[in-house]
C-alpha positions as CSV (number, residue, x, y, z in Angstrom):
1,M,19.3,144.5,173.2
2,S,22.5,144.1,175.1
3,L,21.7,140.5,176.0
4,G,21.3,139.8,172.3
5,L,24.6,141.3,171.5
6,F,26.2,139.4,174.3
7,A,24.7,136.2,173.0
8,I,26.0,136.9,169.5
9,G,29.4,137.8,170.9
10,A,29.6,134.6,173.0
11,G,28.5,132.5,170.0
12,A,31.2,134.1,167.9
13,L,33.8,133.4,170.6
14,V,32.8,129.8,170.8
15,G,33.1,129.5,167.1
16,I,36.6,131.0,167.2
17,V,37.6,128.6,169.9
18,V,36.3,125.6,168.1
19,A,38.0,126.8,164.9
20,A,41.3,127.3,166.8
21,V,41.1,123.8,168.4
22,A,40.3,122.3,165.0
23,A,43.3,124.0,163.5
24,I,45.5,122.8,166.3
25,V,44.3,119.2,165.8
26,V,44.9,119.5,162.0
27,L,48.4,120.9,162.5
28,W,49.2,118.1,165.0
29,A,47.9,115.4,162.6
30,I,50.1,116.9,159.8
31,S,53.1,116.9,162.1
32,V,52.6,113.3,163.2
33,Y,52.0,112.2,159.7
34,N,55.2,113.8,158.4
35,G,57.1,112.3,161.3
36,L,55.9,108.9,160.4
37,V,56.9,109.5,156.7
38,T,60.3,110.6,157.8
39,A,60.8,107.6,160.0
40,R,59.7,105.2,157.3
41,N,62.0,106.9,154.7
42,R,64.9,106.5,157.2
43,Y,64.6,102.7,157.4
44,K,64.1,102.4,153.7
45,N,67.2,104.5,153.1
46,A,69.1,102.3,155.6
47,F,68.0,99.2,153.6
48,A,69.4,100.7,150.5
49,Q,72.9,100.5,152.1
50,I,72.3,96.8,152.8
51,D,71.3,96.4,149.1
52,V,74.6,98.0,147.9
53,Q,76.7,95.6,150.0
54,L,74.6,92.5,149.2
55,K,75.0,93.2,145.4
56,R,78.7,93.6,145.9
57,R,78.8,90.2,147.6
58,Y,76.8,88.6,144.8
59,D,79.2,90.1,142.2
60,L,82.2,88.6,144.1
61,I,80.9,85.1,144.4
62,P,81.1,84.1,140.7
63,N,84.7,85.3,140.6
64,L,85.5,83.2,143.7
65,V,83.8,80.1,142.1
66,E,85.7,80.7,138.9
67,S,89.0,81.0,140.7
68,V,88.6,77.8,142.7
69,K,86.8,75.5,140.3
70,G,90.1,74.5,138.6
71,Y,91.2,73.0,141.9
72,L,87.8,71.5,142.8
73,K,87.1,69.4,139.8
74,H,85.5,66.7,141.9
75,E,83.5,69.2,144.0
76,A,81.0,70.3,141.3
77,Q,78.0,69.8,143.6
78,T,79.5,72.2,146.2
79,L,80.1,74.8,143.6
80,E,76.7,74.4,142.1
81,A,75.1,74.8,145.5
82,V,76.9,78.1,146.0
83,I,75.7,79.4,142.6
84,A,72.1,78.2,143.3
85,A,72.1,79.9,146.7
86,R,73.4,83.1,145.2
87,G,70.6,83.1,142.7
88,A,68.0,82.6,145.3
89,A,69.5,85.3,147.5
90,M,69.5,87.7,144.6
91,G,65.8,87.1,143.9
92,A,65.0,87.5,147.6
93,N,67.0,90.7,147.8
94,Q,65.2,92.1,144.7
95,A,61.8,91.5,146.4
96,A,63.0,93.1,149.7
97,S,64.4,96.1,147.8
98,A,61.0,96.7,146.3
99,Q,59.4,96.6,149.8
100,P,61.9,97.2,152.6
101,G,60.5,96.1,155.9
102,D,57.7,94.0,154.4
103,P,57.5,90.9,156.8
104,S,57.3,88.3,154.0
105,A,60.1,89.8,152.0
106,M,62.4,90.2,155.0
107,R,61.8,86.6,156.1
108,R,62.6,85.4,152.6
109,L,65.7,87.5,152.4
110,A,67.0,86.4,155.8
111,G,66.4,82.7,154.9
112,A,68.1,83.1,151.5
113,E,71.1,84.9,153.0
114,G,71.4,82.2,155.6
115,E,71.5,79.5,152.9
116,L,74.1,81.4,150.9
117,S,76.3,81.9,154.0
118,G,75.9,78.1,154.7
119,A,76.9,77.2,151.1
120,L,79.9,79.5,151.3
121,G,80.9,78.0,154.6
122,R,80.7,74.5,153.1
123,L,82.9,75.6,150.2
124,A,85.5,76.9,152.6
125,V,85.6,73.6,154.4
126,V,86.1,71.8,151.1
127,C,88.8,74.2,150.1
128,E,90.8,73.4,153.2
129,A,91.8,70.1,151.6
130,Y,93.6,71.9,148.8
131,P,96.8,73.6,150.0
132,D,97.5,75.1,146.7
133,L,94.5,77.4,147.1
134,K,96.1,79.0,150.1
135,A,98.9,80.4,147.9
136,N,96.6,81.6,145.1
137,Q,96.8,85.4,145.2
138,N,93.6,85.9,143.3
139,V,91.7,83.7,145.7
140,L,93.3,85.5,148.7
141,A,92.3,88.9,147.3
142,L,88.7,87.7,146.8
143,Q,88.7,86.3,150.3
144,E,89.7,89.7,151.7
145,E,87.1,91.5,149.6
146,L,84.4,89.1,150.8
147,T,85.3,89.4,154.4
148,S,85.3,93.2,154.1
149,T,81.9,93.1,152.4
150,E,80.5,90.8,155.1
151,N,81.5,93.3,157.7
152,K,79.8,96.1,155.9
153,I,76.7,94.1,155.5
154,G,76.7,93.5,159.3
155,F,77.0,97.3,160.0
156,A,74.3,98.2,157.4
157,R,72.0,95.6,158.8
158,Q,72.4,97.0,162.3
159,S,71.6,100.5,161.0
160,F,68.5,99.3,159.2
161,N,67.3,97.4,162.3
162,D,67.9,100.5,164.5
163,A,65.9,102.7,162.1
164,T,63.1,100.1,161.8
165,T,62.9,99.8,165.6
166,L,62.5,103.6,165.9
167,Y,59.8,103.7,163.3
168,N,57.9,100.8,164.9
169,T,58.1,102.5,168.3
170,K,56.9,105.8,166.9
171,R,53.9,104.2,165.1
172,E,52.9,102.2,168.2
173,M,52.9,105.1,170.7
174,F,49.7,106.9,171.7
175,P,48.4,109.1,170.2
176,T,50.6,108.7,167.1
177,N,49.1,105.2,166.6
178,I,45.8,106.8,165.7
179,I,47.3,108.6,162.7
180,A,49.4,105.5,161.8
181,G,46.2,103.4,161.7
182,M,44.3,106.0,159.7
183,F,47.0,106.2,157.0
184,N,48.1,102.5,157.0
185,F,51.6,102.9,158.4
186,G,52.1,99.2,158.9
187,E,54.7,97.5,161.1
188,A,58.1,97.0,159.5
189,S,60.1,93.8,160.0
190,L,63.7,93.7,161.1
191,F,66.4,92.0,159.0
192,E,67.2,89.2,161.4
193,I,68.9,85.9,160.9
194,T,67.7,83.7,163.8
195,N,70.1,80.7,163.3
196,E,73.2,81.5,165.3
197,A,75.4,79.6,162.8
198,E,74.0,81.8,160.0
199,K,74.6,85.0,161.9
200,A,78.4,84.7,161.6
201,A,80.0,85.8,158.3
202,P,81.2,82.8,156.4
203,K,84.8,82.3,157.1
204,I,86.2,81.9,153.6
205,S,89.8,81.2,154.6
206,F,91.9,79.2,152.1
């Protein structure tokens, strides 16, 4: 009789241990999942700051074109290139804002922003041939605002890349990668401009 009771007690103890281990595993999985969600939200929030500054840049560009076009009557192609590049960048940014970190969207945005920076740089070179622009207070004010905005974009991009790197590191580490794979926490892409000439803010100095 005592052996039977012992067997029942041992079985119950094993059941309790198994239940406790299962509960620990579940709690661990929940904690890991929540940590991945937090890391993902951080890089998405960081991209929102890039979005704010990019939209500010897009808003300034038409004002700049309007201010200089009276001086650049024979440079319509250059001005049109700036406007076209702005439109492409706005479209790319809209897609990236809907899916921050998505590899395709981030590559498209980086490329479009590089093209826009290049178009603005070419505009600045053209404007160097028009001394009167250097005395135009409206143009000077826009130049200052664009320079400030470019600096803010750079800081925001660095913050996004830092947050994205932390997220990617977390999702790749064992055993967190098990939960990441189970719940489709995919890799997030950095916002990188690989062309060294495009990395620099366009120097719009008139």
